[in-house]
N, C-alpha and C positions, 0 to 999 in steps of 0.2 A: 838623195838628190834634192836640191833646193830650187834654184832658179831654173825654170823650164826652158827658157829660150835665152841664149847668150848671143846678143847681137854684136857686141864689140868683138872684132876679129881676133882669134887666138892663133898662136904659132904652134901648130901640131905637125910640123914638117919632120919631126923625129919619129913619127909612127911608121911602122913597116906594114904594108898592105898585102894581104893574100887574096887571090882570086877564087871566088866561089861561084860556079855556074848556077844560075837560078834554076831551081828544080821544078818550077811550075810549067815550064814550056814557053813562058814569055821570053822573048828575045832580050838578051842583056847579060851583063856581068856585074855582080855585086861584090864589092871588096870589103874585107873585114880586117880589123886590127885589135890589139889589146895592149894595155899598159897597167902598171900598178901605181896608184896614187894614194899616198898616206896609208899604205898597207892594204888598200882595197883594190881588187882586180876590176878594171873597167874595160868593157867591150865597146868597140866603135864599129859603125858600119856606114857605108856610103850609099847613095841612091845609084841608079843605073849608070854604069860607066861605059863609055864608048871610046875606043882607042884613038879615034880621029876627032870626035866632037867633045871629048872630055866627059864630065859628069853632067848628064842631061836630065835625069829623072827627079822626082820629088817624093820618093818613097819615105825618106827620112822625115819629111814634114807630116806625112800621113801617120807615122808612128806617134808623133806628139798629139795630133788631133784625136786619135783613138785612145791614147793614154788619158787625155782629158775626158773623153766620153765615158770611159769605164769608171773613172773617178766619180763623175756625175751620177752614174747608174748604180754605184756601190759594188763594183765587181773587182775582185782581187786580180792584180795584173802586175807585170813587170813595168816599172816606170822608166821613162826615157827622158833624155835631155837633148835639145836641139842646139847645136853649136856652129857659129860662123867661124870658119878657120881656113888658114893656109895649110895645105898638105902637099907632100912631095911624092911623086911616083915616077920612076924611070927617069930621074933627073929633071923632071918638070914640076913646077909649082902650080897648084890649082887653088883658086879662091872658091870655096864651096861651103855647103852646109852639110853637116853630118850629125848622126845621133849617137848618144852614148848611154850605156846602161850598166848597172852593177851586176855581179854574179848572183843569180838567185839560188844557187846551191848553198846549203848550210854545211858547216864543218863535218866531215866524215861521210858526206853524201856523194854518190856517183849517179850519173844520169844515163838514161837509156831512151832512145826514140820509141814512141808508142808502137809504131809498126813492128819493130823488132821484138818488143816486149809481148805484143799480141801473138806474134808467130810462135814464140817459144812457150807461152803460158795458156793459150786459148784451149777451150774444150772443143770436142768434135762438133761441128755444125754451129758453133757459137759465133754470131755475127760480131762485127767490131763494136757496134753500139751495145749489144747485149753484154759483151765482155767488159765494157766500161761500167755498165750498170751493176754487174755482178761484183765488180771490184770497189763499188761504193762511190763511183765518180759520175753518177747520173746528173747531179746538179751542175757540176762543172761542164760536162759535155753539152747539156741543154743550153746553158748560158753561152757557151762557145758557138753553138749552131745559130743562135739568135743574133749574136754580135756579128758573126760572119755574114749573115743576111743583111744586117743594117749597113755595114760598110762595104759590102760586096767583096769580101776577101777572096782573092783568086788563088791563094797559096796555102791552104791548110792541109798540107801533106803530112805523112806520118812522123816526120822528124820535126815538125813545128808544133808537136805536142810531146812533152817529155815526162818520163816517170823518174822520180828521184828516190833512191834507196840508201838506207844507212844499215850496212851489214852488221855493225857492232850493236846498234840499238834495236835492230830488227824492225825498222820503220820503213814505210813506203808511202809516198804521196805523189800527186801529180803537180807539175810545175805551174806557177801562175801563168795566165795567158800572156803570150808574147808573140812578136813578129807579125805585125799587121800592115807592113808597108805596101804590099801589092794589093791595094784596095782603092776605093773611091775612083778617082780619074787617073789612075796610074798609067793608062794607055794613051793619055792625051798629052801632046807636046806643043799644041798651038791653040790660039784663041778659037779658031774655027772648029777644031776637034772638041774643045770644051763646050762650045755652044751647041754642037750637034749631039753631044752625048746624051743617051737616054737614061735618065736617073733611076728608072724602075726596070730597066732591062734585066732579064734573067740570063746573064752570060755564063758560059760553061767555066767552072772553076775546079781546081784540083782539091778535092776533099777526101781525106782518109776515111772519115766516117760519113755514111750516107751516099748520096749520088753527087753528080757534078753540078747540081742545081742547089744554090743556097736557099732558094724559096721552097723547093720540094722538101728539103731537109727539115724545114719547120714542122713537117708532119710527124717527125720523130718525137717532138716535144709535146708530151701529153698535157701538162699543165702550164700553159703559156702565161697565165696571169701572175705567177709567183717567181718568174725567172729573175727579175730585177728588184732590189729593195726600193729603188727610187725610179722616177720617170723623167723623160726628157721634156724640157719646156722651151718655148720660143726664145726666152731670154738667155738660154744657155748658149746661143750662137756667139755672144760676146766672149764667153769663157773659152769656147773651142777655138776661136780665131784670134785671141789676144796675142799681140806681138808678132803675128805672122805676115803682116803686110810687107815687110822687107823681103820676104821669101817667095810668096805667091801673089799673083795679081788679085785685085778686088773681084774680078769676074770668076776666077778660079775658086776663091774662098766662098763666094756666094753660091756657086754651083755645088760645092761640097756640102754646104749647109742645106741647100734645097734638096739634095739627094738624100741626106741623112734624115731630114724631117719628113720627106715623102715616104721613105721606107718605114720610119717609126709609126707614122699614121696608118700605113697598111698593116703593120704588125698589131697595132692596137685594135684594128678591125677584126683581125683573127682572134684576138683575145676575147672579144665581145660576142663571138659567134655562139 
């Protein structure tokens, strides 16, 4: 993927959308689609869809911001593209923003949700975190736990972490980090809600590994100083928010940055203890 944000509106009314109920418990319906472009499978998803109000969320924009954040920090992840487009659903055309991503599976690989893989392969009394460590995924999981704290990811359930296997080559790996839309200010739909949002609040989240607290889950990370190859800097705000002013208000973007920077500073304090 090249251009991260496509502002010129595209005609994607040919896409067929399937409904996938959000598994985190947050109210809403999230629609997905796919197509093949130049021989490559492309996956599309929308933000929160309401049958009366239309597409009202901004989860797709969060995906781009987190994509950029992980690039800055040097973390392997699934890359997204934010697209301004017309889509059609139930005979009605919507002017919206959606995100697209490539298939992270390699040829010959099959995928399995980590929760299912854990249930089948775990040893007796082996915790989910211990299971991942014993499979060689500690670095990945530690990075994920810190990222989820920084962005306040509400939805890291067991199917949002995937195991990829190639039976012929006898290889197994964990998929790049993906699906970060239910993060930041995903529960805010008005300027008032954005203004009142507590950027350091420890809200209950659905985490397959650890507890429902992204902050408490940092206790699982033994060596916090080596999680990221690079650090977040104040000037990175321009990179994270580039080309997003047509999508989110200045207040919204500023609040996201303030939230991310405040959480990064809190994390650095933990690293220095």
